N, C-alpha and C positions, 0 to 999 in steps of 0.2 A: 610677726605673730604666726604661730604654727597652726596648721589645719587640724581640726578635730574630726572631720568627716572623711570617710574613705569612699571614693567613687568605685563601686564594685564593677560597673559596666566597662571600665577601662582595663580590667584584668581578664575578663572572661566574656566571650561572645556566646550568647545562648541562641541556638537555632531550633526551629520546630522539629519534632521527632520524625514526622512523615512529610516529605516534600511531594508536591503534585507534579507529575510528569505529563508529557503530551499524550493525548488519547487519539489514536488514529482510527479506531473502529468504534462504531456505536455499540450500545449495550446488547442489541440483538445479535445472537450468535449464528446467524444464518450466513453461510458461505456457499456460494454456487461454484461447483467444480466442473471443469471440462478437460478433455484430453484431446489435443490436436494432433492428427497424424499427418506428417509431411512426407511426401515421396518425390524427391528431386525438386522441391519448391523452395522459394525463399520468402514468399508472402502468403499469408492466409488471413481471411476475414471471416468472423463468426459473430453471432448475435447472443446477447445475454438479456436478463430480465430488466425490470424497471427499477432503477436506483436513482437517488438524488445526487449522490457523490460517490461514484464507484471507485474502489481501491482494487487494483489489479496486480497480481503477483504471478510471475512466470518462472517455471522451473524445467529446463530441458533435461532429458535423460542422459544425453551425451555432453561432451565438453564443447559447447558451441555458444556463441553470443546470440541472445534472443532479446527483443525489446518490443514494447508496444509503440507502434508508430502513429496510430490514430485512434481516438475514441470519439465517435460521432453519434449524435442522437438525431436520426433523420426526421422524426416526428416529435414535436414538443409533447412531453409527458409520456412518450413511448419507450420502447426498448432501445438499448445501446448497440452499436456496431463497433467491434474492436478489431483492429488490424494488427497482426503480429508479424514482425520481420526477423529474419536471421541474417547472419553475416555472409553466409554462402548458401548455395542450394543444399538442402538438408533432407536426409531420409531418416526419420525417427519420430519420436513423440515428444510433445511439450505439454506439461501439466499447467493448467491455468486455474487460479482461485480468484473469485470476484466476491467482494463484500461491500457493505455500505460503510462509507466513511463519514466523519464529522465535517461540517462546513468550516 
């Protein structure tokens, strides 16, 4: 016996128009900016404001590796202490952006 119904789902996959992607920043557009000046140093520590989940972005002005080695909150509910390290002793500036992230 021949089939009289055609299963259209077997021929075409229908996906939603807009896919939701990950959201790394909260809806508040507050970004705290800092400029760290290094003079022959490889480690620098500085303080930032009160955040629940800080997201930190580093951008050195020269071609050097820089990373965040520690993010510490010494007092519960207080400000954060961020430690930035470089691959060698560095003389120059590193731009730092800190924003609130989602949990």
